[in-house]
C-alpha positions, -999 to 999 in steps of 0.1 A, spaced: 372 -390 463 359 -372 434 336 -397 417 317 -427 430 302 -455 410 270 -470 425 269 -508 418 232 -511 423 198 -499 412 164 -487 424 159 -467 456 192 -474 472 211 -462 441 190 -430 442 197 -427 480 235 -429 474 234 -405 445 217 -379 466 242 -383 495 271 -379 470 255 -348 456 252 -333 490 289 -339 495 299 -325 461 309 -359 448 301 -369 412 283 -401 405 282 -428 379 253 -453 376 252 -487 361 221 -501 344 207 -532 327 187 -532 295 153 -529 312 167 -501 335 177 -478 308 151 -452 318 153 -459 356 153 -430 380 188 -438 393 201 -436 357 183 -402 352 197 -387 384 234 -398 381 259 -376 364 266 -404 340 255 -440 335 270 -471 320 253 -502 305 264 -535 321 243 -561 303 209 -577 298 181 -575 323 187 -607 342 208 -599 373 234 -626 366 241 -610 332 244 -574 345 243 -563 382 260 -595 394 288 -594 368 319 -583 387 339 -578 355 313 -555 340 310 -534 371 347 -530 374 350 -521 337 323 -495 341 341 -480 371 373 -477 351 356 -462 321 339 -437 343 371 -427 360 356 -434 394 377 -434 426 354 -456 446 324 -480 444 294 -480 466 276 -514 465 243 -504 481 226 -536 494 217 -568 476 235 -580 445 273 -577 452 271 -558 484 282 -588 506 304 -604 480 340 -606 492 352 -613 457 337 -581 445 352 -561 473 386 -577 466 382 -570 428 376 -533 436 407 -532 458 428 -550 431 415 -524 405 427 -495 427 391 -486 436 380 -478 472 352 -502 482 327 -483 504 322 -511 529 341 -535 550 372 -554 539 369 -586 518 382 -605 548 355 -592 571 328 -599 545 340 -635 541 342 -641 578 309 -627 588 291 -637 556 295 -673 567 268 -679 593 288 -706 611 320 -686 611 301 -655 624 286 -676 652 321 -687 662 333 -651 662 304 -641 685 312 -669 709 348 -658 710 336 -623 718 316 -636 747 282 -630 730 254 -656 735 243 -674 703 213 -696 696 222 -732 704 230 -751 672 257 -768 651 290 -750 650 300 -764 616 279 -770 584 262 -803 580 284 -826 559 271 -834 524 282 -870 530 267 -874 565 244 -903 569 207 -899 578 216 -913 613 243 -887 618 220 -858 607 193 -871 631 218 -873 659 229 -837 653 193 -826 653 186 -844 686 216 -826 702 202 -792 690 166 -801 700 133 -797 682 118 -776 669 148 -764 649 157 -742 619 178 -753 590 197 -723 576 220 -716 546 256 -710 557 258 -683 530 222 -672 534 201 -642 539 166 -629 532 150 -661 543 165 -682 515 176 -717 523 157 -717 556 133 -744 568 115 -750 601 117 -786 613 91 -794 639 100 -831 644 124 -859 632 99 -870 606 103 -837 587 140 -835 588 151 -854 557 127 -836 533 134 -802 549 172 -807 546 169 -815 509 147 -784 503 170 -761 523 201 -773 505 185 -770 471 173 -735 477 206 -724 492 225 -737 462 201 -719 438 202 -686 457 239 -685 468 258 -711 448 265 -728 481 243 -756 494 258 -758 529 234 -755 558 235 -757 596 210 -761 624 198 -738 651 173 -744 678 140 -725 671 135 -698 697 98 -697 703 80 -664 697 112 -643 694 115 -607 685 140 -597 659 162 -568 672 192 -554 654 219 -529 662 234 -506 636 272 -501 638 298 -478 623 334 -486 625 363 -465 613 399 -474 603 413 -460 636 398 -487 659 365 -469 668 332 -488 667 300 -470 676 266 -488 681 233 -470 675 199 -474 692 182 -506 682 157 -513 655 127 -536 659 123 -558 628 98 -585 640 71 -578 615 81 -602 588 65 -622 560 83 -653 545 112 -645 568 116 -610 552 111 -578 570 82 -556 559 79 -531 588 107 -518 610 108 -492 637 132 -476 662 134 -477 691 118 -510 702 93 -509 730 105 -543 742 140 -530 749 147 -512 782 176 -488 787 196 -516 805 189 -542 778 199 -516 752 232 -511 769 239 -548 770 228 -555 734 247 -526 719 278 -534 739 276 -570 727 272 -559 691 302 -536 693 322 -564 709 316 -587 679 325 -560 654 357 -551 673 367 -588 675 368 -590 637 383 -556 630 351 -544 613 350 -511 594 323 -491 578 285 -497 582 272 -531 594 244 -545 615 244 -572 642 210 -590 644 197 -606 676 167 -628 686 151 -616 718 131 -643 737 100 -640 759 122 -639 790 144 -610 778 174 -631 769 191 -622 736 211 -643 711 234 -634 683 217 -643 650 240 -630 622 258 -599 609 249 -580 578 281 -566 563 265 -537 545 240 -509 548 205 -522 557 173 -515 538 159 -500 570 187 -476 577 165 -445 573 147 -451 606 180 -449 624 188 -417 606 155 -402 616 159 -409 653 195 -400 656 200 -373 630 230 -391 615 234 -396 577 247 -431 575 255 -431 538 276 -399 541 294 -415 570 301 -446 549 318 -424 524 337 -404 551 349 -436 567 361 -450 533 380 -417 529 398 -425 562 380 -400 584 376 -406 621 342 -411 637 336 -380 658 300 -388 668 288 -386 704 284 -423 715 257 -415 741 236 -395 717 235 -425 693 218 -445 721 193 -419 731 167 -415 702 153 -381 695 121 -395 680 103 -427 671 104 -438 635 85 -465 615 92 -478 580 69 -496 557 83 -513 526 59 -505 498 60 -534 473 45 -539 439 27 -570 451 -10 -580 452 -22 -587 488 -54 -601 473 -35 -628 455 -10 -642 480 13 -612 476 23 -621 441 46 -596 425 27 -570 404 51 -557 378 41 -532 351 40 -495 343 32 -469 370 5 -449 353 -1 -425 381 18 -417 413 12 -393 442 37 -395 470 28 -384 505 45 -353 519 43 -331 550 58 -331 584 75 -362 596 73 -381 563 101 -394 541 98 -416 510 129 -433 496 120 -445 461 134 -453 427 100 -451 411 83 -423 391 51 -418 371 54 -436 338 83 -457 350 83 -495 349 85 -520 378 105 -548 360 98 -585 366 135 -592 371 142 -577 405 129 -572 439 95 -555 435 100 -528 462 87 -495 450 97 -474 480 104 -472 517 79 -450 534 92 -436 567 74 -415 593 86 -402 627 72 -384 656 76 -376 693 62 -410 703 53 -443 687 17 -433 686 26 -401 668 47 -419 642 18 -444 636 -7 -416 631 16 -400 606 21 -433 588 -17 -437 585 -20 -402 570 9 -409 546 -5 -442 535 -39 -426 528 -22 -400 507 -1 -425 487 -16 -432 453 -2 -457 428 -21 -464 396 -14 -491 371 -1 -518 394 -12 -534 427 7 -525 459 9 -535 495 -4 -501 507 -38 -515 517 -21 -543 537 -2 -517 557 -34 -497 563 -49 -528 577 -19 -537 598 -17 -502 614 -52 -506 627 -46 -540 643 -48 -538 681 -19 -560 688 3 -540 665 -7 -508 681 2 -522 715 35 -535 702 25 -570 711 41 -591 684 70 -614 674 84 -628 641 54 -650 636 29 -622 639 19 -618 602 15 -655 596 -8 -658 626 -29 -628 616 -33 -637 580 -32 -675 582 -15 -697 557 -28 -698 521 -16 -726 498 6 -700 480 22 -688 513 29 -723 525 52 -729 496 87 -715 496 94 -701 461 125 -689 445 128 -654 431 128 -669 396 96 -688 403 79 -656 416 91 -636 386 77 -662 362 43 -662 380 43 -624 381 49 -622 344 21 -646 337 -3 -627 360 8 -594 345 -2 -605 310 -38 -612 321 -43 -583 346 -58 -550 338 -43 -518 353 -58 -508 386 -61 -476 406 -47 -469 440 -27 -501 440 -55 -526 447 -84 -542 429 -104 -553 459 -134 -578 457 -165 -571 477 -153 -592 507 -118 -578 508 -101 -577 542 -80 -549 528 -109 -527 516 -121 -524 552 -86 -517 565 -94 -483 580 -127 -494 596 -122 -528 612 -96 -549 629 -101 -580 607 -85 -614 612 -85 -612 650 
């Protein structure tokens, strides 16, 4: 494997390029019109244009990506995450073109990418799942039939897109009166986000924690699980803070959860990197939620507590190498790590995206700090894509140590020209319940309360349009925030607001 094309952009493309360089492998980047000067383009050995700025016209075009790989003379393709990373058609197209796809097989992606099929696979493996419908709700089902299915599942329940992820196509249904409108909205959003309007039902587990298990599987039958990650700090069903290990998971619970995760992966012949996600209820029972058939955004915290480079192992597995890692070491963390996703969003304005030019940038450094980023001073945060600027990771001997380092890193992080979520994280890390690890997936909503904006589920296209309008009438700001006098974020370091 002499050259790898990275079919992605931003910080994950930069991350893969650096892993390849460490391994002596050449890289080829792809870019859209607005990414011509992006950091991943600058760092790669070569770069190929794949179309206009809109994702559907560039990064989501399988034919353009494959054509770029052929022109570059690449041996393999790394999909990163997002875009085509979990697209079985893309994985199959790479295989058909004679390119090694650095990920699972198209068949595994198709099987585990369907939430209902993945649930069935977990059941066959003897792993508990959240009670729900085992098949998608029929498009032709009558209102009475849908209501009957809901009664069997039990209220409150969740409607979820079969092909979903990232909180898209998901609706909470508290009672029968809300079911019809929620079903219409979930189907519409699922169709818009994934080209598939199919949805299914799951019973809502009250006050759950979101725990996930990283896996690596080679082509020789070995599947190795890693120590768990805690991903319960979420906003709009999307993770914003992750850590490893979880204070809610005992050594015995870890053994059972990681064993269950490995059982699911083995049952479907899974290879390369993947993640099994669980819900953990208040009584300590866990339930299979879904499998992500790719590298996760939060993979760095696993790397920092185990010392394993997951991206390099993705490549090594794709080359046919055997996993020779110590299974016990992967389940015994050497440190505690926390990751904050730094977004170009305005916490003072309902977390609206804040695209624009980064006029000044100072990245934190020092012991126990890592910043995975695709941004640079003078670079643009486009309106067309996810507005994540970087992933800020800290680690230490204990959770308290990691938190102290994160506070120091956030205080050092300076971004001028756009608004960011840095002040939000500074507030969060001072919250007493967060410091005590007393939280669940509803933590952020309870702390912040619902604003009119936050109560409306919006598509990426809607947010991009709003962001563009806001950007036109917003002056550049310093330090990522323009706080009014009564700002909850301004006092982040001095008070535990919103108790």
